[in-house]
C-alpha positions in Angstrom: -6.9 24.7 1.3 -4.3 28.0 0.8 -2.4 26.0 3.4 -2.3 22.5 1.7 0.0 23.8 -1.3 2.9 25.4 1.0 2.6 22.6 3.2 3.0 19.6 0.3 5.9 21.7 -0.9 7.7 21.7 2.6 7.3 17.8 2.7 8.4 17.1 -0.8 11.5 19.0 -0.4 12.1 17.1 2.9 14.3 14.2 1.7 12.8 11.2 2.9 13.4 7.5 1.6 12.1 4.5 3.3 14.1 4.2 6.3 15.6 7.9 6.2 12.4 9.7 7.2 14.2 12.1 9.4 13.5 15.7 7.5 10.2 15.0 6.4 9.3 13.8 10.5 10.5 17.1 11.1 8.3 18.9 8.9 5.2 17.2 10.2 6.2 17.9 13.7 6.8 21.2 12.6 3.1 21.7 11.3 1.5 20.1 14.7 3.5 22.3 16.9 2.2 25.4 14.6 -1.3 24.1 15.2 -1.2 23.4 19.0 -1.6 19.0 18.6 0.5 17.2 20.5 2.4 14.3 18.6 3.7 10.9 19.3 5.9 8.7 18.0 6.7 5.1 16.7 10.2 4.8 15.1 9.7 7.5 12.2 5.8 7.1 12.5 4.2 10.1 14.1 0.5 10.0 15.8 -1.8 12.9 16.1 -5.2 12.5 18.1 -7.8 15.1 18.4 -11.0 14.1 20.1 -14.5 15.4 20.2 -16.6 16.9 23.4 -18.8 13.4 23.1 -18.1 9.7 23.2 -18.5 8.6 19.4 -16.5 6.2 17.0 -12.5 6.6 15.7 -11.5 7.4 12.3 -8.2 6.9 11.1 -6.6 9.0 8.7 -3.5 7.0 7.2 -0.4 8.0 4.5 2.6 7.8 4.4 6.1 10.4 3.8 8.7 8.0 3.0 9.5 7.7 -0.8 11.1 5.3 -3.1 14.6 6.5 -4.1 15.5 9.0 -6.9 16.5 7.2 -10.5 19.2 8.9 -12.6 16.1 9.3 -15.0 14.8 12.1 -13.2 15.6 15.6 -15.4 15.1 18.0 -12.9 15.9 18.1 -8.7 13.8 15.6 -7.3 13.4 17.1 -3.6 13.2 21.0 -5.2 9.4 21.2 -5.6 8.6 23.0 -8.8 4.7 24.2 -10.0 4.3 24.2 -13.9 0.4 25.0 -14.6 -1.2 22.3 -13.2 1.9 20.2 -11.9 3.4 20.2 -9.0 6.5 18.1 -9.6 9.0 16.6 -6.9 9.8 12.9 -5.2 6.8 11.8 -3.6 4.6 14.8 -4.3 2.0 12.2 -5.6 2.9 9.4 -3.6 1.8 10.3 -1.0 2.8 13.4 0.0 0.2 15.3 -1.8 -2.5 12.9 0.3 -0.5 13.3 3.4 -0.9 17.2 3.3 -4.4 17.2 2.2 -4.9 14.7 5.0 -3.3 17.3 7.5 -5.3 20.5 6.6 -8.5 18.5 7.2 -7.6 17.3 10.1 -7.3 20.4 11.3 -10.3 21.8 9.6 -12.6 19.5 10.5 -15.7 19.9 12.8 -15.9 17.0 15.4 -18.6 16.6 17.3 -17.5 13.3 19.0 -15.4 10.4 18.9 -11.7 10.6 17.8 -9.9 11.8 15.1 -6.4 10.1 14.8 -3.8 10.9 12.1 -0.6 8.5 11.5 1.9 9.7 9.5 3.7 6.3 8.3 7.3 5.6 7.4 8.5 2.6 5.7 5.3 2.1 3.7 7.8 1.5 0.5 9.7 -1.2 2.0 11.2 -2.2 5.2 9.0 -3.5 8.3 9.0 -0.5 10.8 6.2 1.2 9.2 2.4 1.5 9.8 3.1 -2.3 11.5 4.3 -0.8 14.5 2.0 1.5 15.1 -1.1 -0.9 15.0 -0.6 -1.9 18.6 -0.4 1.4 20.0 -4.0 2.7 18.2 -7.2 2.0 20.0 -10.3 0.0 18.0 -10.4 1.6 15.1 -14.2 2.0 13.5 -13.2 2.8 10.4 -10.0 4.6 8.2 -9.4 6.5 5.2 -5.8 5.1 3.6 -4.0 8.3 1.8 -2.8 6.6 -1.8 -2.9 8.4 -5.2 -6.3 7.2 -6.8 -7.4 10.2 -8.8 -10.0 11.0 -5.9 -11.8 7.9 -7.2 -12.6 5.5 -4.1 -10.6 2.4 -3.9 -13.4 -0.3 -2.1 -11.1 -3.2 -3.0 -7.3 -3.8 -2.7 -5.3 -7.0 -3.9 -3.0 -9.1 -1.7 0.2 -10.3 -2.3 1.7 -14.0 -1.5 4.9 -15.1 -2.4 5.9 -18.9 -2.6 9.5 -20.2 -3.0 9.8 -23.6 -3.9 13.0 -25.9 -4.4 12.5 -28.7 -6.9 15.0 -31.3 -5.6 16.7 -34.2 -7.7 20.0 -35.9 -7.9 23.2 -34.2 -8.9 25.3 -36.0 -11.9 27.7 -36.0 -14.9 26.1 -34.4 -17.7 27.3 -37.6 -20.1 25.5 -40.0 -18.2 22.0 -38.2 -17.5 20.4 -42.0 -16.7 22.1 -41.6 -13.5 20.8 -38.4 -12.1 17.5 -37.2 -11.6 17.6 -33.6 -13.2 15.9 -30.8 -11.0 15.2 -28.5 -13.8 12.9 -31.2 -15.6 11.2 -31.5 -12.3 11.2 -27.9 -11.9 9.6 -27.7 -15.8 6.8 -30.0 -14.6 5.7 -28.0 -11.4 5.6 -24.7 -13.5 3.6 -26.2 -16.1 1.4 -27.2 -13.3 1.1 -24.0 -11.5 0.1 -22.5 -15.3 -2.7 -24.6 -15.6 -3.9 -24.5 -11.9 -7.7 -22.9 -12.5 -9.1 -20.6 -9.7 -12.3 -20.2 -10.1 -13.6 -17.9 -7.6 -13.7 -14.1 -8.7 -14.0 -10.9 -6.6 -17.1 -8.9 -8.1 -15.1 -6.0 -8.5 -11.3 -7.0 -7.9 -11.7 -10.0 -10.3 -9.4 -13.5 -10.1 -6.8 -14.4 -8.2 -3.6 -14.0 -10.5 -0.6 -16.4 -10.5 2.7 -16.4 -12.3 6.3 -17.7 -11.9 9.1 -14.5 -11.7 12.3 -16.2 -11.1 14.0 -19.7 -11.7 17.5 -20.5 -11.4 19.2 -23.9 -11.7 23.1 -24.8 -12.5 26.0 -23.4 -12.2 28.1 -25.9 -15.0 27.1 -26.8 -18.2 28.0 -30.4 -17.6 26.8 -30.9 -14.2 23.3 -32.0 -14.4 21.6 -29.9 -11.4 20.5 -31.4 -8.5 18.1 -28.5 -7.0 16.2 -25.9 -8.8 14.5 -23.2 -7.5 11.7 -20.8 -8.3 9.0 -18.2 -7.0 5.6 -17.8 -6.9 4.1 -14.5 -7.1 0.3 -14.3 -6.6 -1.6 -11.4 -6.4 -4.5 -12.4 -4.2 -8.2 -11.2 -3.5 -10.5 -12.0 -0.5 -11.8 -14.9 -2.7 -9.4 -17.2 -1.1 -7.2 -17.0 2.0 -3.3 -17.5 1.9 -3.3 -20.4 3.6 -5.4 -21.8 1.7 -3.5 -21.2 -2.0 -0.6 -22.0 -0.7 -2.1 -26.1 0.2 -3.4 -25.8 -3.3 0.3 -25.0 -4.8 1.2 -27.4 -2.7 -0.9 -30.5 -3.8 0.3 -29.9 -7.6 3.5 -29.7 -7.7 6.7 -32.1 -6.3 9.0 -29.2 -5.2 8.9 -28.2 -1.8 6.9 -24.8 -1.2 8.0 -22.6 1.6 5.7 -18.6 2.3 8.4 -16.4 1.9 5.3 -12.9 2.1 2.1 -13.0 3.1 1.9 -10.3 5.3 -0.2 -7.9 2.7 -3.8 -9.7 2.6 -6.2 -8.7 0.2 -9.0 -6.4 1.6 -12.5 -4.7 1.0 -14.8 -2.1 2.1 -18.2 -3.4 3.7 -20.9 -2.0 1.5 -22.6 -0.8 4.0 -20.1 0.8 6.4 -20.2 4.6 7.8 -16.2 5.2 6.3 -17.5 4.3 2.7 -21.2 5.9 3.0 -19.5 9.4 4.2 -17.1 9.4 1.1 -19.7 9.0 -1.4 -21.3 11.8 0.6 -18.4 13.5 0.6 -17.3 13.0 -3.3 -20.8 12.1 -4.7 -18.8 11.6 -8.6 -16.3 9.6 -7.5 -16.3 5.5 -8.9 -15.7 2.8 -7.2 -12.9 0.4 -8.1 -10.4 -2.6 -7.2 -6.7 -1.2 -6.4 -3.9 -4.0 -7.7 -1.4 -1.9 -6.0 -0.6 -2.5 -2.2 -0.4 -0.3 0.2 -0.7 0.0 4.5 -4.1 -1.3 4.0 -3.1 -4.3 3.8 -2.6 -4.0 7.8 -6.1 -3.2 8.4 -7.9 -6.5 7.8 -11.3 -6.3 9.7 -11.5 -2.2 9.7 -13.7 -0.9 7.3 -11.7 1.6 4.8 -11.3 3.0 1.6 -7.9 3.8 -0.6 -8.7 7.4 -1.5 -6.5 10.4 -2.4 -5.6 13.1 -4.9 -2.8 12.0 -7.9 -2.6 9.0 -10.0 -1.1 5.5 -9.3 0.5 5.0 -12.7 2.8 8.2 -12.4 4.1 7.0 -8.9 7.8 5.7 -8.9 8.2 7.5 -11.9 10.9 9.9 -13.1 9.9 13.4 -12.4 6.9 12.3 -10.4 4.2 15.5 -10.4 0.3 15.8 -8.9 -2.1 18.0 -10.0 -2.2 21.2 -7.9 -6.5 21.2 -8.1 -6.8 17.7 -7.0 -5.1 18.3 -4.2 -6.8 21.4 -3.4 -10.1 19.6 -3.7 -8.6 16.6 -1.7 -8.8 19.2 1.4 -12.5 19.5 0.8 -13.5 15.9 0.1 -11.6 14.4 3.1 -13.0 17.8 5.6 -16.3 16.5 4.5 -16.0 12.8 5.1 -14.7 13.2 8.4 -17.4 15.4 9.7 -20.5 13.1 7.3 -18.4 10.2 9.1 -19.6 11.7 12.1 -22.9 12.5 11.2 -23.7 9.1 10.7 -23.4 8.0 13.9 -26.4 10.1 14.6 
């Protein structure tokens, strides 16, 4: 544990907004070299692997080292890690370099009697398409995963997905003085938006609750005296695995006249099987942790079908805020919790 805070400070000091992760990649590779661990790169993502002396399952530790950009609201240098009492300030300290630092320490500390332990430090988690998704084809079959995100060291055993639908209402343009000769796309859009608002999705996930849907964007018209012939609007759906994205898309299409196109369905809702080895290991490592459903996205969405938990030091509500910070004692506790969970995962194998 004595290593984790200096390591976290080095990670924070390495400026790494999405698509500009080079400095933090160098820190990660330096740490791996110091521990005699070989590193494999896929773009700016980095993979390290330990193999036990006997055959067994594969456990994935996954977190990310990219951050959102620093905003003007910061009152301290974003890439100067600063400890004040129980807090360590710095961009990415909470989301998710505290998780990654703890995973890095647990990766080398844990006893590995069998199987394979893989640690992936992912790029472009905050934005972009060259992150963990590009690593997946390079990995063997994964039997369990721990996704490092700030959860207060509680266990997220469900995570909402995201479905974004772009809609186009098509009418017939005309002069505002002769509305009877046109078909106003604004009215068509308005009726469709009301139909979406009235849509009830009755299936409820036992932990994550209902799928939510809301219209977040709408645009029509360029001049006050021209009736618009087209109106564009967007629906944001935060999904659970009670509904498949294709099913939700078809439900919307049957209720509106607008054309409906999928903008994004990459982030699937996921949940942890209650009898999974990785959940049992995490509970054994931290029995006081509560289970909850996380409304925020993470790379867990790309591990559809892999038993996983989202679990790490820090607090989700601090992510993406100015003067971001993480509790020092929680990061230190995470090293022990991750180490114990890794060892319990392999003990579950018998």
